[in-house]
C-alpha positions as CSV (number, residue, x, y, z in Angstrom):
1,X,217.4,108.8,41.4
2,X,214.5,110.0,43.8
3,X,213.4,107.5,46.5
4,X,210.1,107.8,47.9
5,X,210.1,107.0,51.7
6,X,206.5,105.3,52.5
7,X,207.1,104.4,56.4
8,X,209.3,104.1,59.3
9,X,210.6,100.6,58.2
10,X,211.0,98.6,55.5
11,X,209.9,95.0,55.2
12,X,212.5,92.4,54.6
13,X,211.0,91.7,51.1
14,X,210.9,95.3,50.1
15,X,214.5,95.5,51.0
16,X,215.4,92.7,49.0
17,X,213.7,94.2,46.2
18,X,215.2,97.6,46.6
19,X,218.6,95.9,46.8
20,X,218.0,94.1,43.8
21,X,216.9,97.1,41.9
22,X,219.9,99.2,42.9
23,X,222.1,96.1,42.0
24,X,220.7,95.7,38.4
25,X,221.1,99.3,37.8
26,X,224.6,99.6,39.0
27,X,225.8,96.2,37.7
28,X,224.1,95.8,34.6
29,X,225.7,92.4,34.1
30,X,224.2,90.7,36.9
31,X,221.3,92.5,36.7
32,X,218.9,89.8,35.5
33,X,220.1,87.3,37.9
34,X,219.4,89.4,41.0
35,X,216.0,90.6,39.5
36,X,215.3,86.8,39.4
37,X,216.4,86.4,43.0
38,X,214.5,89.2,44.1
39,X,211.1,87.8,42.7
40,X,212.1,84.6,44.0
41,X,212.2,86.2,47.3
42,X,208.9,88.0,46.9
43,X,207.1,84.7,45.6
44,X,208.2,83.0,48.6
45,X,206.2,85.3,50.8
46,X,203.0,85.4,48.2
47,X,203.4,81.4,48.1
48,X,203.4,81.0,52.2
49,X,199.8,79.8,51.9
50,X,200.9,76.9,50.0
51,X,203.4,76.0,52.7
52,X,200.7,76.5,55.3
53,X,197.1,77.3,55.7
54,X,195.4,80.3,57.6
55,X,192.6,77.7,59.1
56,X,191.6,74.2,58.8
57,X,188.0,73.4,57.8
58,X,188.2,69.5,57.8
59,X,190.2,66.6,58.6
60,X,191.1,66.4,55.3
61,X,192.5,69.4,55.3
62,X,194.3,68.3,58.5
63,X,195.9,65.1,57.1
64,X,197.0,66.8,54.2
65,X,199.5,68.8,56.5
66,X,199.9,66.1,59.1
67,X,202.8,64.0,60.1
68,X,202.1,60.9,62.0
69,X,204.1,59.9,65.1
70,X,203.6,56.3,66.5
71,X,206.3,56.6,69.4
72,X,203.8,57.3,71.9
73,X,202.3,53.6,71.4
74,X,199.6,54.6,69.2
75,X,199.3,56.7,66.3
76,X,199.5,60.7,66.7
77,X,198.8,62.8,63.7
78,X,200.0,66.4,64.4
79,X,200.5,69.7,62.7
80,X,203.2,72.5,64.0
81,X,201.3,75.9,64.0
82,X,203.3,79.2,64.2
83,X,201.4,82.5,65.5
84,X,203.1,85.7,64.7
85,X,202.2,88.4,67.2
86,X,203.7,91.1,65.1
87,X,201.1,90.4,62.3
88,X,197.9,90.5,64.5
89,X,198.2,87.2,65.7
90,X,198.1,85.6,62.3
91,X,198.1,81.9,62.5
92,X,199.9,79.4,60.0
93,X,199.0,75.9,60.4
94,X,202.5,74.4,58.9
95,X,202.9,71.8,56.3
96,X,204.5,69.7,58.9
97,X,204.9,67.0,56.0
98,X,207.5,69.4,54.3
99,X,208.9,71.2,57.5
100,X,210.3,69.3,60.4
101,X,210.7,71.9,62.9
102,X,209.5,75.4,63.4
103,X,212.6,77.4,62.7
104,X,212.5,75.6,59.2
105,X,208.9,77.2,58.3
106,X,209.8,80.4,59.7
107,X,213.2,80.7,58.0
108,X,211.9,79.1,54.8
109,X,209.1,81.6,54.4
110,X,211.2,84.7,55.3
111,X,209.0,85.5,58.7
112,X,212.4,85.7,60.3
113,X,216.2,85.0,59.8
114,X,216.9,84.3,63.0
115,X,218.8,81.1,63.8
116,X,220.1,78.9,66.5
117,X,220.6,80.3,70.1
118,X,219.1,83.5,69.1
119,X,215.9,81.5,67.6
120,X,215.5,79.5,70.4
121,X,215.8,82.2,73.6
122,X,213.6,85.0,71.7
123,X,210.8,82.3,70.9
124,X,210.9,79.9,73.8
125,X,212.1,81.4,76.7
126,X,211.5,85.2,76.5
127,X,207.8,86.3,77.4
128,X,207.8,89.2,74.8
129,X,208.1,86.5,72.0
130,X,207.4,87.7,68.3
131,X,206.1,84.0,67.5
132,X,204.2,81.3,69.6
133,X,205.4,77.9,68.6
134,X,203.4,74.7,69.0
135,X,201.7,71.6,67.6
136,X,198.1,70.7,67.1
137,X,197.6,66.9,67.5
138,X,195.0,64.4,67.6
139,X,195.0,62.3,70.8
140,X,194.0,58.5,69.4
141,X,193.1,57.2,72.9
142,X,191.0,60.2,73.8
143,X,189.7,60.7,70.6
144,X,190.2,64.4,71.2
145,X,192.1,67.3,69.8
146,X,194.9,69.0,71.8
147,X,197.3,71.8,71.4
148,X,200.6,72.0,73.3
149,X,204.0,73.6,73.5
150,X,207.6,71.9,73.9
151,X,208.1,71.1,77.6
152,X,210.9,73.7,77.9
153,X,208.7,76.6,76.7
154,X,208.1,79.1,79.3
155,X,205.1,80.8,77.6
156,X,203.1,83.0,79.7
157,X,199.2,82.5,80.9
158,X,198.1,85.2,78.5
159,X,199.6,83.9,75.6
160,X,198.2,80.3,76.3
161,X,195.1,81.9,76.5
162,X,195.6,83.7,73.0
163,X,196.7,80.5,71.6
164,X,193.3,78.6,72.6
165,X,191.1,81.5,71.4
166,X,193.1,81.5,68.2
167,X,192.9,77.8,67.5
168,X,189.4,77.3,68.6
169,X,188.4,80.2,65.8
170,X,190.3,79.0,62.9
171,X,190.1,74.9,63.4
172,X,186.9,73.1,62.4
173,X,186.5,71.1,66.1
174,X,187.0,72.2,69.8
175,X,190.7,72.0,70.7
176,X,191.7,71.4,74.5
177,X,195.3,72.3,75.7
178,X,197.6,69.7,76.9
179,X,200.3,71.1,79.5
180,X,203.8,69.1,79.2
181,X,205.5,70.6,81.9
182,X,204.8,71.8,85.9
183,X,205.3,75.5,84.6
184,X,202.6,75.1,81.9
185,X,200.3,73.3,83.8
186,X,200.3,76.2,86.5
187,X,200.3,79.0,83.9
188,X,197.0,77.6,82.4
189,X,195.1,76.2,85.7
190,X,192.7,79.3,86.0
191,X,192.4,80.3,82.3
192,X,188.5,80.9,82.1
193,X,186.8,78.6,79.2
194,X,190.2,76.4,78.4
195,X,189.7,72.8,78.3
196,X,192.4,71.1,79.6
197,X,193.9,67.5,78.8
198,X,196.5,65.7,81.0
199,X,199.1,63.1,80.0
200,X,197.7,61.3,82.8
201,X,194.2,61.0,81.2
202,X,195.8,60.1,77.7
203,X,197.8,57.2,79.4
204,X,194.7,55.8,81.0
205,X,193.1,54.9,77.8
206,X,196.2,54.3,76.1
207,X,196.2,50.7,74.3
208,X,199.2,50.2,74.0
209,X,202.8,51.0,75.6
210,X,206.2,49.4,75.2
211,X,208.4,49.5,78.4
212,X,211.3,47.7,76.8
213,X,211.6,47.3,73.2
214,X,213.1,43.5,72.2
215,X,212.1,40.7,70.6
216,X,211.7,37.2,72.6
217,X,210.9,33.4,72.3
218,X,208.8,31.7,75.0
219,X,205.8,30.3,75.9
220,X,202.5,32.5,76.7
221,X,201.2,31.7,80.2
222,X,198.1,33.9,81.1
223,X,198.0,34.4,84.8
224,X,194.9,36.1,86.1
225,X,195.8,36.0,89.7
226,X,199.6,36.0,90.4
227,X,200.0,34.7,94.0
228,X,202.6,32.1,95.7
229,X,200.7,29.0,94.1
230,X,201.5,29.9,90.5
231,X,204.9,28.8,89.3
232,X,206.7,30.6,86.5
233,X,209.2,29.0,84.5
234,X,212.3,31.1,82.8
235,X,211.1,30.3,79.3
236,X,207.6,32.0,79.8
237,X,206.2,35.1,78.3
238,X,203.7,36.1,81.1
239,X,200.6,37.6,80.6
240,X,199.5,39.7,83.8
241,X,196.5,41.8,85.1
242,X,199.1,44.1,86.9
243,X,202.9,44.6,87.6
244,X,203.7,42.2,90.3
245,X,206.0,43.2,92.8
246,X,208.8,40.7,92.2
247,X,209.4,38.0,89.5
248,X,212.0,35.7,88.6
249,X,213.8,36.4,85.1
250,X,211.2,35.5,82.3
251,X,211.1,35.4,78.5
252,X,209.0,38.6,78.6
253,X,206.1,40.4,80.1
254,X,202.8,41.3,79.2
255,X,200.6,43.7,81.5
256,X,196.9,44.6,80.8
257,X,197.2,47.6,83.2
258,X,199.8,50.7,82.8
259,X,202.1,50.9,85.3
260,X,205.2,53.2,86.1
261,X,208.1,52.3,84.0
262,X,210.5,52.5,86.8
263,X,209.0,49.8,88.9
264,X,211.5,47.1,89.6
265,X,210.0,44.9,87.3
266,X,210.4,47.1,84.4
267,X,213.8,47.9,85.2
268,X,214.7,44.0,85.4
269,X,213.2,43.6,82.3
270,X,215.3,46.0,80.4
271,X,218.4,44.5,82.1
272,X,217.2,40.7,81.2
273,X,216.6,42.1,77.6
274,X,213.4,40.8,77.1
275,X,210.1,42.0,75.8
276,X,207.9,44.1,78.0
277,X,204.7,45.9,77.2
278,X,201.4,47.4,78.5
279,X,198.7,45.8,76.0
280,X,194.9,46.9,77.0
281,X,192.7,43.9,77.5
282,X,196.0,41.7,77.1
283,X,194.3,38.2,78.4
284,X,191.5,38.3,76.1
285,X,193.6,39.2,73.2
286,X,196.3,36.5,73.6
287,X,194.1,33.8,75.0
288,X,194.3,32.1,71.6
289,X,198.3,31.6,72.4
290,X,198.1,30.4,75.9
291,X,200.4,27.6,76.3
292,X,201.8,28.2,72.8
293,X,205.5,28.8,72.3
294,X,205.7,32.3,70.5
295,X,207.9,34.8,68.9
296,X,206.9,38.2,70.5
297,X,208.5,41.7,69.6
298,X,207.9,45.1,71.2
299,X,208.3,48.0,68.6
300,X,207.8,51.6,69.3
301,X,204.4,52.2,67.9
302,X,203.0,48.2,67.8
303,X,203.7,44.8,69.0
304,X,204.3,41.3,66.9
305,X,203.3,38.0,67.9
306,X,203.4,34.7,66.0
307,X,203.7,31.0,66.7
308,X,207.3,29.7,66.9
309,X,208.5,27.3,64.0
310,X,210.9,24.5,64.8
311,X,213.7,26.4,63.4
312,X,213.2,29.2,66.2
313,X,212.9,26.6,68.7
314,X,216.0,24.8,67.8
315,X,217.9,27.9,67.6
316,X,216.4,28.8,71.2
317,X,217.6,25.5,72.6
318,X,221.3,26.1,70.9
319,X,221.5,29.2,72.3
320,X,220.1,28.1,76.3
321,X,223.2,25.3,76.1
322,X,225.7,27.7,75.2
323,X,225.1,29.9,78.4
324,X,225.6,27.0,81.0
325,X,228.5,29.0,82.4
326,X,228.5,29.7,86.3
327,X,229.2,33.3,87.5
328,X,231.0,33.3,90.9
329,X,230.7,36.6,92.5
330,X,233.8,38.0,94.8
331,X,233.7,37.8,98.4
332,X,236.0,39.1,101.0
333,X,235.4,37.0,104.3
334,X,238.5,38.8,106.0
335,X,236.8,42.2,106.7
336,X,235.3,42.0,110.7
337,X,234.8,46.0,111.0
338,X,231.3,47.3,111.8
339,X,232.3,50.2,109.5
340,X,230.4,53.5,108.9
341,X,229.4,54.6,105.4
342,X,232.4,57.2,105.5
343,X,234.6,54.2,106.2
344,X,233.5,52.4,103.1
345,X,234.3,52.9,99.2
346,X,233.0,51.4,96.3
347,X,236.3,49.0,96.0
348,X,234.9,47.1,99.0
349,X,232.0,45.7,97.9
350,X,233.5,42.5,98.1
351,X,233.1,42.7,101.9
352,X,230.3,45.2,102.5
353,X,228.1,44.6,99.2
354,X,227.6,46.5,96.5
355,X,224.8,49.0,97.8
356,X,226.7,49.9,101.0
357,X,229.8,50.3,99.3
358,X,228.5,52.5,96.7
359,X,226.5,54.8,99.1
360,X,230.2,55.1,101.1
361,X,231.7,56.3,98.0
362,X,228.8,58.9,97.4
363,X,229.0,60.0,101.3
364,X,232.8,60.4,100.8
365,X,232.1,62.7,97.8
366,X,230.5,65.0,100.3
367,X,228.4,66.7,97.4
368,X,226.9,69.8,97.7
369,X,223.2,69.9,98.6
370,X,223.4,66.0,99.0
371,X,222.7,64.1,102.3
372,X,223.6,60.2,102.7
373,X,221.9,59.0,106.1
374,X,224.4,58.0,108.3
375,X,224.7,54.1,108.7
376,X,227.1,51.5,109.6
377,X,227.5,48.0,107.9
378,X,227.9,44.3,109.0
379,X,230.1,42.6,106.7
380,X,229.6,39.5,104.7
381,X,231.9,37.9,107.2
382,X,229.2,37.7,109.8
383,X,226.7,35.8,107.9
384,X,229.4,33.2,106.9
385,X,229.9,32.8,110.8
386,X,226.6,32.6,111.4
387,X,225.8,29.8,109.0
388,X,228.6,27.7,110.2
389,X,227.8,28.2,114.0
390,X,224.2,27.1,113.5
391,X,225.5,24.3,111.4
392,X,223.6,25.2,108.3
393,X,226.0,24.7,105.4
394,X,225.2,20.9,104.9
395,X,221.4,21.6,104.9
396,X,221.9,24.6,102.3
397,X,224.4,22.3,100.3
398,X,221.8,19.3,100.6
399,X,218.9,21.3,99.4
400,X,220.8,22.8,96.3
401,X,221.6,19.1,95.2
402,X,218.1,17.9,95.7
403,X,216.8,16.7,92.3
404,X,213.3,17.5,93.0
405,X,214.4,20.8,94.7
406,X,215.9,21.6,91.3
407,X,213.1,20.3,88.7
408,X,209.8,21.2,90.9
409,X,209.4,24.6,91.3
410,X,206.5,24.2,93.9
411,X,208.8,22.1,96.0
412,X,211.4,24.5,95.7
413,X,209.5,27.2,97.1
414,X,208.3,25.2,100.0
415,X,212.2,24.6,100.5
416,X,213.2,28.0,100.7
417,X,210.5,29.0,102.8
418,X,211.8,26.6,105.3
419,X,215.4,27.5,104.9
420,X,214.6,31.0,105.7
421,X,212.8,30.0,109.0
422,X,215.2,27.9,109.9
423,X,217.6,31.0,109.8
424,X,215.4,33.4,111.4
425,X,215.0,30.9,114.4
426,X,218.8,30.1,114.7
427,X,221.3,31.5,117.6
428,X,222.5,34.9,116.8
429,X,226.2,35.3,118.0
430,X,226.0,37.0,121.3
431,X,229.1,39.1,121.0
432,X,228.2,40.6,117.5
433,X,224.7,41.5,119.3
434,X,226.5,43.5,121.9
435,X,228.5,45.4,119.6
436,X,225.6,46.3,117.5
437,X,223.5,47.4,120.1
438,X,226.4,49.5,121.3
439,X,226.8,51.4,118.2
440,X,222.7,51.9,117.8
441,X,222.4,53.3,121.4
442,X,225.6,55.6,121.4
443,X,225.0,56.9,117.9
444,X,221.1,56.3,116.9
445,X,219.3,56.3,119.9
446,X,215.7,57.0,119.9
447,X,215.8,56.9,115.9
448,X,213.9,54.7,113.5
449,X,216.4,52.2,111.8
450,X,216.5,50.9,108.3
451,X,217.7,47.5,108.1
452,X,218.6,46.8,104.3
453,X,220.5,44.1,102.5
454,X,223.8,44.6,100.5
455,X,225.3,41.5,98.8
456,X,227.9,40.7,96.8
457,X,226.2,39.3,93.9
458,X,224.6,42.7,92.8
459,X,225.5,45.2,89.8
460,X,226.9,42.1,88.3
461,X,227.2,42.0,84.4
462,X,223.8,42.0,83.0
463,X,222.3,41.1,86.5
464,X,221.7,44.2,89.1
465,X,219.6,42.3,91.6
466,X,217.3,45.0,92.2
467,X,214.3,44.3,94.6
468,X,215.5,40.7,95.4
469,X,216.3,41.0,99.0
470,X,214.6,42.4,101.9
471,X,214.8,45.6,103.6
472,X,213.2,46.3,107.2
473,X,211.8,49.9,107.7
474,X,211.9,52.0,110.5
475,X,213.0,49.5,113.4
476,X,212.9,51.2,117.1
477,X,213.0,48.0,119.2
478,X,216.3,46.3,120.2
479,X,214.9,42.8,119.8
480,X,213.5,43.6,116.5
481,X,216.6,45.2,115.0
482,X,218.6,41.7,115.7
483,X,215.5,39.8,114.3
484,X,215.8,42.2,111.1
485,X,219.4,41.6,110.6
486,X,218.3,37.8,110.6
487,X,215.5,38.6,107.9
488,X,218.3,40.2,105.8
489,X,220.3,37.2,105.9
490,X,217.6,34.7,105.3
491,X,216.2,37.0,102.1
492,X,219.2,35.4,100.3
493,X,216.8,32.3,99.8
494,X,214.0,34.6,98.7
495,X,212.3,32.2,95.8
496,X,212.6,35.5,93.4
497,X,216.4,35.5,94.6
498,X,217.3,31.9,93.9
499,X,215.2,32.2,90.5
500,X,217.0,35.1,89.4
501,X,220.4,33.9,90.1
502,X,219.8,30.6,88.7
503,X,218.7,32.0,85.6
504,X,221.8,34.3,85.3
505,X,224.1,31.3,86.4
506,X,225.5,32.8,89.5
507,X,226.7,30.2,92.0
508,X,224.3,30.5,95.2
509,X,227.1,29.4,97.5
510,X,229.3,32.1,97.1
511,X,226.6,34.8,97.6
512,X,226.9,36.6,100.9
513,X,224.8,39.4,102.5
514,X,226.3,42.0,104.4
515,X,223.5,44.3,106.1
516,X,223.3,48.2,106.2
517,X,221.8,49.5,109.2
518,X,221.0,53.1,108.5
519,X,219.4,56.2,109.9
520,X,215.5,56.1,108.7
521,X,214.5,59.4,106.7
522,X,210.6,59.9,106.8
523,X,209.6,61.5,103.3
524,X,207.5,64.2,101.9
525,X,208.4,62.4,98.4
526,X,210.7,59.5,97.4
527,X,211.1,57.7,94.3
528,X,214.1,56.6,91.7
529,X,215.7,58.7,89.1
530,X,218.1,57.6,86.1
531,X,221.1,59.5,84.8
532,X,219.6,58.7,81.1
533,X,216.2,58.5,79.5
534,X,215.9,54.7,79.4
535,X,212.9,54.9,77.0
536,X,214.3,57.2,74.1
537,X,218.1,56.4,73.0
538,X,217.8,59.8,71.0
539,X,218.1,61.5,74.7
540,X,221.0,60.1,76.4
541,X,221.4,63.3,78.2
542,X,217.8,63.1,79.7
543,X,217.2,62.6,83.4
544,X,214.2,60.4,84.2
545,X,212.7,60.8,87.7
546,X,209.8,58.8,89.2
547,X,207.9,60.0,92.5
548,X,205.2,59.6,94.7
549,X,204.1,61.2,98.0
550,X,205.8,59.5,101.2
551,X,208.2,56.9,101.2
552,X,209.4,55.4,98.2
553,X,208.5,51.8,98.7
554,X,205.4,52.0,96.6
555,X,207.5,53.6,93.5
556,X,209.5,50.7,93.3
557,X,206.9,48.2,93.9
558,X,205.2,49.7,90.5
559,X,201.7,49.0,91.6
560,X,200.3,52.5,91.1
561,X,201.6,54.9,88.2
562,X,203.9,57.1,89.9
563,X,204.7,60.9,88.9
564,X,206.6,60.5,85.8
565,X,209.2,63.6,84.7
566,X,212.0,63.7,82.1
567,X,214.4,66.6,82.8
568,X,216.6,67.8,79.8
569,X,219.8,69.5,81.5
570,X,220.7,71.6,78.2
571,X,217.5,73.4,78.2
572,X,216.6,73.0,81.8
573,X,213.0,72.0,80.7
574,X,211.0,69.6,83.1
575,X,208.4,67.4,80.9
576,X,205.7,66.0,83.0
577,X,204.7,62.6,81.7
578,X,202.2,61.5,84.3
579,X,200.9,62.6,87.6
580,X,200.7,59.8,90.3
581,X,197.5,58.2,90.5
582,X,198.1,57.1,94.5
583,X,195.1,57.5,96.6
584,X,197.5,56.8,99.7
585,X,201.0,57.4,100.9
586,X,203.4,55.7,103.3
587,X,204.8,57.0,106.4
588,X,206.6,56.2,109.6
589,X,204.4,54.9,112.4
590,X,205.7,56.2,115.7
591,X,205.8,52.9,117.5
592,X,208.1,51.5,114.5
593,X,207.4,50.2,111.2
594,X,205.2,52.1,108.3
595,X,202.0,53.1,107.9
596,X,199.6,53.7,105.2
597,X,197.6,57.2,105.2
598,X,195.1,58.6,102.7
599,X,196.2,61.4,100.1
600,X,193.9,64.3,99.4
601,X,194.2,67.7,97.6
602,X,196.6,68.3,94.7
603,X,198.1,65.3,93.3
604,X,201.3,66.7,92.0
605,X,204.3,65.5,93.7
606,X,207.3,67.5,92.6
607,X,207.9,71.4,91.9
608,X,210.2,72.5,88.9
609,X,212.7,73.7,91.7
610,X,212.7,70.1,93.2
611,X,213.2,68.5,89.8
612,X,216.4,70.6,89.2
613,X,217.5,69.9,92.7
614,X,217.4,66.1,92.1
615,X,218.6,66.1,88.5
616,X,221.6,68.1,89.8
617,X,222.2,65.6,92.3
618,X,222.0,63.0,89.8
619,X,224.3,64.3,87.5
620,X,227.2,65.1,90.5
621,X,226.8,61.2,91.4
622,X,227.3,59.9,87.8
623,X,230.6,61.8,88.1
624,X,231.5,60.1,91.4
625,X,231.0,56.8,89.2
626,X,233.1,58.4,86.2
627,X,230.2,58.9,83.9
628,X,228.7,55.4,84.3
629,X,224.7,55.7,84.4
630,X,223.3,55.4,87.6
631,X,219.9,54.0,89.3
632,X,219.5,56.2,92.0
633,X,217.1,56.0,95.2
634,X,216.1,59.4,96.7
635,X,214.2,60.8,99.3
636,X,213.1,64.7,99.7
637,X,212.4,65.7,103.5
638,X,212.3,69.1,104.9
639,X,213.8,70.7,101.9
640,X,216.6,68.2,101.8
641,X,217.7,65.6,99.4
642,X,218.9,62.6,100.6
643,X,220.3,59.6,98.6
644,X,219.9,56.0,99.7
645,X,221.0,53.8,97.0
646,X,223.3,54.5,93.4
647,X,223.7,51.2,91.4
648,X,225.0,51.1,87.8
649,X,222.0,51.2,85.5
650,X,221.8,48.2,83.3
651,X,219.9,48.3,80.4
652,X,218.9,45.4,78.3
653,X,221.0,44.6,75.2
């Protein structure tokens, strides 16, 4: 038999065909079967066009190939594409109804038999790759077409340019590039003629975003302007124009302005297990329900609302009666030491409060690359002594038992404000004052100090207490420091704190505040991170980071959208969800306190390298707490990662 060599290499299909021919000659018994297999393999190549298209000339052709995703809160039709650089940059618009992943198409059409790690590294990480893999999508909020890559794809600049040119040559409408990572954003920044669309632009036009997927029953209350004169019931589903800084527990939250999902309110909504969503033009959309009891449910792609019937209201009343139990926080009034953070451990939360004790646990772990700013804590014993010395026990008990206080929210707000003023004006123990100032002069002379709350009623089951109590930043004056301690003590009687405890069934008289006095760290950037993805149950290993320039106070307020990032540890992928829309930042004032200054120039907050350092810190802290998911406040300054809080992350049921 004579074999004619027609080239240096034989294609995969040719090899399969020759193998089949040889086997049919040498093994006649199986020849027919093998010939059929060889013909089938050859046909697979020939029929590739039935599984894909080399170009898309109309919306109908796109729709024939597209899947529709609704997880973004709006319909997102999309088609995968594969560009084969070995075959003159041939593009395949993949039948995405038939193939779920790029590798399924590449393997299923015999373009390559690479699988697993080999396929991943060769086509997502290496610059000299054969295949360029991405997605073409119709961004419904903007009514624009975009092409994009997986956020972990390290695609170089020249290949982004190649894809843009190829798609715009073979697609019937103009298509822009949507970067999904910091690296992709940087790589595409200076490509001439390349239109770009950011996730932030899409979010601004988004009509719906589920911030907590849940179902609730409550009375719709539309609030155009939320101030101290507006009373809020625990059984209300609020419709607000923006996310407030604080709220007592409610039955649901609907806002007409988008915000960072990691604001205190959004995190609390998850811990309360109530529906929470951004809905564009919410006040107008829901005005027909104002004052009515409704069933409201947030879902991945849509929300549902309907007026409640008698059966639903009866079930609600039954459940309400069942939860009239009282939760008594644990407390230790024997501990009197003004203990440094390094002297504290998590188990000492009964005396020093959860915030301080948990920080002590992190500080004692001596984690590489992580700094916990130095500080010391006034244990809860001294608040109890302060209340007794100023004869406040009876007025507090009388206030709590006053039936008008219990049943009239407006009156309750007034009485709580009066109690805070009474605490602020009360006499501070001279011996304790001297001990605090002696410690500050010896160890923190000239430094701005944060005076922070740390109560024994935080991080309880289904109740984390985030944002309820006071923090006084960058205190430099000695008298102001003592006043700040009283401010933190008084914040036990904040209206929002009282309402939250009342609705969680916590005994108010057993709530004691410790006070953490901690060295203040000015910030290049600051924010919050969670050691799991709170908005995607399929990504439990993801680390969610929210960041803004300057001090992180505005991050947890949630007034403006923060830079939001998902980091995936396995693939080391950094995905930017939104950039910060802040127009100013907070920084230390030289005279004490903080000041606001305008931001100019680039709005990107974190680099890839900083994201990875923060993610590593989050993973290490999670190990300190034996694998329990953590809600962590961080500061980045002068190239150093500082941790200023770590508390258990409490998701909604």
